[in-house]
N, C-alpha and C positions, 0 to 999 in steps of 0.2 A: 865798799867793794871788799870781798873776802880775800884772804891770802891762801895760796895753794902750795904748801911746802913740798909736796911730792910732785904734783903735776907740773909745776913751774920749772922743775929740773929736767924734764923730758924734752930733749931737743931733736931726738930721732927715735926710730923704732927700736934701735939697739938699747937705748936707755931703759926701755920698759923691762928688759930681761934682767937688769941689775937691781930692780926693786925687790926687796926681800919678800918672801912668801907671806910673812906676818903683816906686811904693809899693803897687801893687794886690796883688801877690803877698804882701807882708808883711801887708797888711790881711786877706787871706783866711786867712793862717796864724793871726793873732790871733783871728779869728772862730772858727776850729776849736778853738783852745785854750780859748776861753771856753765853747763848747758842751760840750766834754768835761768841763771843770771843774764846770759847774753840773749837768749831767745825772748825773755820777758821784755827786752828793750827793742830788739831788732825784728822780732817775729821769726817764724820758721817752723820746721818740722820737729816738734819737741817730743811727743810720745813715742815715735818710732826710735829715736836716738836714745831715749832713756832706757828702752828695752834691750839695746844691744851693747851696753857698756861692758859687762863681764865677757861677753862673746868676743868683742873687739880686743880687749886686753889680753885674753887667752891667745888669740890669733897672733898678736905681736910678740908674745912670749914663745910661741912654738915655731913660727915661720921666720924666714930671713928676708924681710922686706928692705929695700925694693928689689933685691935679686929675685925673690919669689914675687909672684904677681897676684893681685886681687882685683876683682871686678865686683862692684857693689850694685845691688838691684833690689829695691829701687835706690837710686843714688842718694836720696835724701836721708839714708841711714848712716851716712859716712862722717857725721860730725865728730864722734869719738876718734875715729881713724885720723882725722885732721889734727885733733888735739895731741895725738901721740906721734905725729910725724913732722914736728918742727913748726907748727902753726899756732901754738898756744899764745905767743906774744901778739899775734895779729888777729886772734879769734874774735875780739870785740868788734871787728869790722865785718863780721859775717853778714852776707846778703846786702851789703851797702855798695854804693858806687865805687868801683875800684878795689873793693875789699875781698875777703875770703868768700868763695862761692858756697852756696848751699848744696852743691852737688860736686862729685869728683870732676876735676879739670886737669888734664895732662899738662897744660901750660902753667898750672899753679904749683905742681909738685911732682917730682919723679916717683913719688909713692902712689900717685893716681894713674893707674895704667890705662884707663878707658873712660871716656866721658859718658856718663849715664844719667839721663833725666827722666826718661819714660821707663815703664816696667817691662819685665820678662825678657830682657836682652842679655843678661849676664852669662848664662850658660853658653849661648851662641858665641858671644865675644870671647869669653875665657877659653872655650874650646879652640877657637881660631888662634889665640895667643899660644896655647899649649902645643898646637901643631907646628906653629912657626918656631917655637923653641926646639921641638923635636928635630925639625929639619936642620937646625943649626947645631945640633948636638948639645944643647943646653938642658941639663937635668934638673933645673930648679922646678919648684912647684907652682902650679897655677890654681887659684881658688876663685870660685864664683860664690858670692853670698847672695842668696835669693830669698826674699821674704816680703812681708807687708802685702800679702795677697798676690804676689807676682807669679806664683805657680799656677794661678787660674788662667794665665795668658797662654794661648796656643803656641806661641813661639818657644816657650820654655820646653814644651814637650817635643817639638821638632828637634830642638837641640839635644835633649836627653836621648832621643831615638838615635841620633847620629853619633853621640859621644860614647855610647855604651860599648863600642868596639875598641875604644882607645885603651892603652895599658900603661901610660907613662905619667905619673905625678899629677894627676888631675883630680881635684876635689871640689865637690859641690856642698856648700853648707846651707841647709834649709833652715832659715830663721822662722820658726812656726809660732807666730804670735796671735793666731786665730783671726787676724784682721788685715784689711787693707786700709781704707779710710772708714768705710762702713764695715759691718761685720761680714766676714767671709761667707760666701754662699756656694752651693753646688756640691757635686760628688767628690771633688778632690778634698775640700776641707772636711767633709764627712769621713772620707777614708783616713785622713791624717788623725782625726779624732779617735777612730778605732785603734790605730796604732799607738796613739798617745796615751790612751786611758784604758789599759787592760787592768782593771782594779786588782784582781788577785795577784797578777805578776808584780805590780808595783808594791803591794802590801808585803808579799813574800820577800821581795828584794830588800825593802827597808828593815823588816824584822830580822832577816838573816844578817845584814850588815851590823845591826845593833847588838845581836848576840855575839858575833865574831869579834866585835870591838872590845868585848869584855874578857876575851881569852888572851892572856899574855903571849906575846911573840908568835905562837902558832896561829892565833886568830888573825893577826896582821898579815901573815903570809897567805893564809887561806883567802882573806879578803882581796888581796892583790891578784891571786890566781883567778878568783871569780870575776874580777873586773876584766882581766884579759880574755876570759872565756865568755863574756857577756853576749857577744854577737852570736856565738854558737847557740847559747841557751835561747836567745831571742828568736832564732830561726826555728827552733823546736816549737816555741810558743806561738809564733805568728805564721809559721810556714814561710813561704816566699812573700816578700813585699813587692809592691808595684815597681819599686826602684831596682830590686834584684832582677825582675823580668826585663828591665831595660839594659841590664848588664853591669849595674853598679853594685858595689859592696855597701850594704846599708848598715849604718851604725847609729843606734838611737832607740828610743828618744832620750835625749840628754837634757839635764837641767841647765838651761842657758844662763842661769844666775849663779852657778857654782863653777868658779874659774878652774878648780882642780879637775872636775869632771870633764869640762870642755877640753882642757889641755890633754887629758888622757885620750879622749876620743880623737882629737886631731893628730896626736902622735901615732895612734893606731892607723888612722887614715893615710898618713905619710908612708906607712909600710905596706900598704895594699898594692897588690900586683894588678888590680883592675881599677877603673874609676871608682871613687868612693863618694858616698853621700852621707853626710853627718846631719842627722835630724836633731835640731836644737829647739827646745821649747822655751819661749820667753814671754814676759808679760809687758804689753805695750804700756808705756807711762811709768814703768817701775821706779819706785823711790820718790815719787812726787804725787801725793794723794789726789789732788784735783785731776791730774792727767790719768791716773789709774782709774778714777771713777768715770771720767769722760774722755776716753782715749780718742774717740772720733773728733771731738771738738779741739783737742790739743794735737791732732795729727799735723795740721798746718794752722798756725794761729798767729795773730798780730800781737801787738803789745798787750801785756797783762800784768796784773798786780800779783806779785809772788805770794804774798801772805794769803790772799783770798782765792787766787786763781781766776779772778774775774777779768774779762777783757777791758782794756782802757776805753774803747769806743764800741758802740753797738748801734750803728745806724741802719735803717731799713735799706736793703739793697735789691737789685734786680732779681737775684736768685729767689729771695723770699717772696717777692711780688709775683714772679712766675709760678711758684709752687701754689700760692694762694689762688691765683687765677685758674690754674689747671684743675684744682680741687673744685672750684665753683662750677666750671664747665662739666666736669665729670659727675657732679651731683645731678645734673640734668640729662646727661648723655651716658648711657651704660656701654657705649661702644668705645669710649676714650680709654686708652691704656697708657701707662707710663713705664718707660724703660730707662734703667741706669746701668752704667758699667762700674759698679762698686763706689758710686758717688752719691748715695742717697741724700745725706745732709748737705754736701757741698753744692748740689744743684737745686736745693730747696724742696726736695720730695719727701721729707720726713712725714709731714701731715698726710700726703697722698698715700704713702705706704700703710698708714694706720687706718685711714678712712675708706680706702678702696683696695683693700689687701688683695682681693682676687684679680685685680687688674693692674697690679704693680709687679714689675719684674726686674730684679737685680741679677744681672747675668755674670757678675764678676768682672775682672779686668779683661774684657774681651769685646772691644768696640766693633771688630769685624763681625762677630757673631751677633752683636746687638742690632746692627743694621739689617742683616739678612733675616734674623728672627722677627724684627719689626715688619719687614716686608711680607713674611709669612702671615703674620696677624692681619696685615692690610689686605692681603689677597682674599681673605675670608670675611671682609666687610667691617673690620675694626678700624679704629682711628688711633694708631700708635704714635706716641710722642717720645722721641729719644732725647733725653736731656744729657748733654755732654759738654765738657770743656772744649773750647776751640782747639787747643793744642793736642788733645787726645783724639779728636775726630780725624786727624791726619791718618791714623792707622787704618781707617776704613774706606779709603779712597776707591779701591777696586769694587767693594760691595755697593758703594753709592752709585757707581756707574752701572754695573751689571744688574744688580738685584733691585735697586730702587728706580733709577731713571729709565734704563733700558726696559726693565720689566713693567714700567708704568704703575708701580705700586705707590699708593698714597702714604708716604712716611713723612712725618713732621720732625724736623730737627730743632731742638731748643738749644742754641749754641751759647753756652755760658762763657764768661771770661774772654769775650771777643775783644781784640785789640791788645794794647799794652797791658801787661798784668803786674809788672814791677820786679820785685826783688828775687823772684825765682829764676830770672834770667833767660838766656837764649832758648832753653829747651821748652819753656812754658809760655812764651809770648804768643798771643792769639792773633797773629798777623797774616796767616796763610789761608784761613778758611775761605775768604772771599775769592781770592784768585783760584783756589782749588775748585770751589763749587761753580765758579764763573765759567769753567770749561765744560761743564756737564749739561747736555741738552735736557729738556723737560724738567728743568729745575727753576725754582723761584726763591729769591732771597729778600728778606726784610731786615732792615737795620734801624730800629727806632731809637729815638733820643731819650724819651721820657716813658714813665710807667704806662701812661695812657696809650701811647703808641705801641708799646709792647703788648698790651692787652688786646688792642684792635688787630695787631698783626697776627697774634696767636689765633684769634677767632677766625680771621680770614684764611690763614694757613690751613686750619682744620675744616672749614665749611665751604670755602669758595674755591681754593686752589685744588688742582689735581696733581698726582705724581709727587715728586720730591719737593718739599717746601721747607725753607729754613727761616727761623727767627733768631737773630743774633743780638746779643746785648753785652755790655761791659761788666767787669767786676766793680762792685760798689753800687752806689745809688745815683739818684738824679743830680745833675749839676745845674748851673745857672739857667734860668728860664725867664725871659723878659715878661713883664706883667701883661703886655699887650699882644703877646704871641698866641695865636690859636692854631692848634693842629687840626685842621679841617679835613684833610685828605690822607688816606693811607698810602697814597702813591708819592706825592710830593707836596710841599708847602713853600710859599715865598714869604719873605719878611723884609720890609723896607720899601724904598721908592722904586717901583717897577720901571720908572722912566730914567733911572740913573744910567750912567755910562759903564759903570763897573759892576761886575757880578762875582760873588764868592759862592761856590758850590761845595757842599760837603754832605756827610750823613753820620748817623750815630752820635756819640757824645761830642764829637768835634764841633757840632752845631753850637753848643754852649760857649765854646771858645770863640767861634765865629761871631757870635752876638757881641761879645766883649770887644773883639777886634773892630767890628763895625763902629762901635761907639768911639774907640780910640782914633780911628781914621776920620770920623766925622769932626773931631776936635781939630784935625789938621785940614779941614775944609774939603774932605773927600767924601762924596756921597756913594754909598755902596748898597746894593740890594743883595739879599741872601736867598739862595735856593737850597732848601733842605730836602734831600731825598730820603724816603723811607723804604720804598720798594726799589731796590738797587739792581735787581735782575728779574725780568727785563726792565730797563728804565722807561718811564712813561714817555711816549712820543710828544705829548704836550709839554713836558718839562724841557725836552730838547729844543722844541720850537721857541719856548720862552727864552731860553738861554741864548739862542742864536741872534737875538736882537741887540745884544750888548757889544760894546767895542772891546772890552777887556774881560776875560773870564779866568778866574783862578779856581782850581779844584784841589782841595786839601783832603787827603785820605789817610786814615790810620790803618794802613795795611801796605803790603808790598806793591810796588808800582807795576812790576811785571804781571800781566794778567788781571790787573785790578780794574775797578769801575772807572777811575779817572781816564784811563786809556780807552776804555769802551766809549765813554762819553765823548772823547776827542773824535773818534770815528763817526759817531752819530751826529755830532754838531757840524762836522765838516760837510756832511751831505745835506744839511738843512739851510744852506745859504749863509753860513757864518763867515764874515769877512774880517773879523777882528783878530786879536792876539789871544792865544789860549796857553795857560800855564798850569803845570802839574807840580804839586808838592806832596810826595808820598815817601814811603820807605824804600830806599834803593836796594841794590843787590848785596845785602848785608844782614847779619843777625843783630838783634837789639840786645845789648848786654844788660847785666843786672844793675838796677838802680830803681828808685821809686818811679811811679807812673808820672808824676809831675816833672821829675828830672829828665825822664826819657822824652816826654812830649816837648819839653823845652829844648833839649839837645837836637831833636828832629825838626824843630821849628814848626811844630803842630799845635802849640798852645796859642793863646791870643797874641802874646808879644811876638812870637815867632811868625805868625801870620802877617802881622803888620810889617815886620822886618822884611819878609820875603816880597810882599807886595810893593813896598817902597823901593826895594832894590831893583825889582823887575821894571818898574816905571822909570827909574833913573837911568837904566841902561837903554831906554828907548829915546831919551832926549838927545 
């Protein structure tokens, strides 16, 4: 473990200001070393944080935190901010149970002004904070740091439109690293590129500064004058920027890895009588070659070897299997299209994007648009598949109802990271998609346990179902499967003695834990049958009739209880002559905090040991 002679002395934001100018580069190097050290062990968002080191240091030297407020967007860019605000000593606990969060958390530190886990929220939240301060007579500054593709989200533009009329101490910092997780796409990144790379302007600027730096005294004064006049010159070069049209004073583009330049721009922004937008250009993965070469892979990564940059584990997961299956189907069917919201690699669509380029659509961080865009494709006879993480699908609830289900457009959702996802914590757990989709008429949901079931579900969703169809699957790969289990039906399957008195019902990956629980209960002389659902909406009538024959039924669900399948099943079984006891174990009215998947399932009593514990407790209370 390395020593950090500068970083270890910083206990608050104010300590950053006392670091000598000559030591700033060394401080930034220590920060990068610490980020790589911790993320290599705990996993996390490495390349975004390596890119904002100098920017964050400059912010803490210019602003008076926590009196001034900062909202990070996306919040996974805040690691350096945490290191500079009293969390260096606990940073080794990053993303672990009870440890430092991988996102800003108000409960964790007064320096974290707003909880941010999803993108495009910072300008709205920061503008609300700025207005609250204004009404209180508080003249401190409010800063929104937006980057990693977040500007492609529509909410950011709604906020810009609203905030342009404000005139008090409001600053937006655009961290332009040309990427979200996948490479940025669309008109906004193209526009930023035109602003960012005016070749003759940049060449003239550098040459002028080089010449002036050789002129004693006078050159230094002229150089300072030109820096102060830079925004005016840029207006002549670029005319008005998009941000000027919104009412913001535009400053940039600024080299985001030059602390002095960033500080100068931020000091100028502080003096602005209108809202200011500081355009900072950074390199994702800066300072660590593997992350610079593969910023997408190091955006969110598990454990890796620091020297080689290679992941510690590389097992085949559902995302890769989905991508492979969709490619195979698309090879035979030119109506199949794939849609992603800036998550090409994360959802397993890298191969599809290369092999079926004309039918691949990355719409940027814009899930609402992705759904309605897909419905437009479907309305003209195509078969669109929108691959999306469960947690991000939440943004498109209105479009799922109005444009997909109500419009009866055949859109297939490939819902990745369904269920508990682990160390990203509350904002990223995929435990709401079932209860959300369960409320929507004209929709069908499949939740397979194994790759075989996923492939069959996807094929059925594309060619059998009409309207809105979803196939959901967990992060990672297949879990335990008994040698004698055969997945014969796409609707439901049973496993064990159908004449037993006790039945355990579940779906998705929990079936693997249920199989282990069944064995453990058998050792205690208890005979259990298992009912594995795959089509969870609507539930097969035959599955309900089968379950109604048992004396005791337990339903374990890796999702929220409210609006979930377990409660649906309770209604269905009650109308089918069931006379026994029915028990539900699901996630209550709470958010699942950061910890590993196994730790979360254990805490929620949804793993095999927890299932046995719940069942034995329920039975003991009946005696």
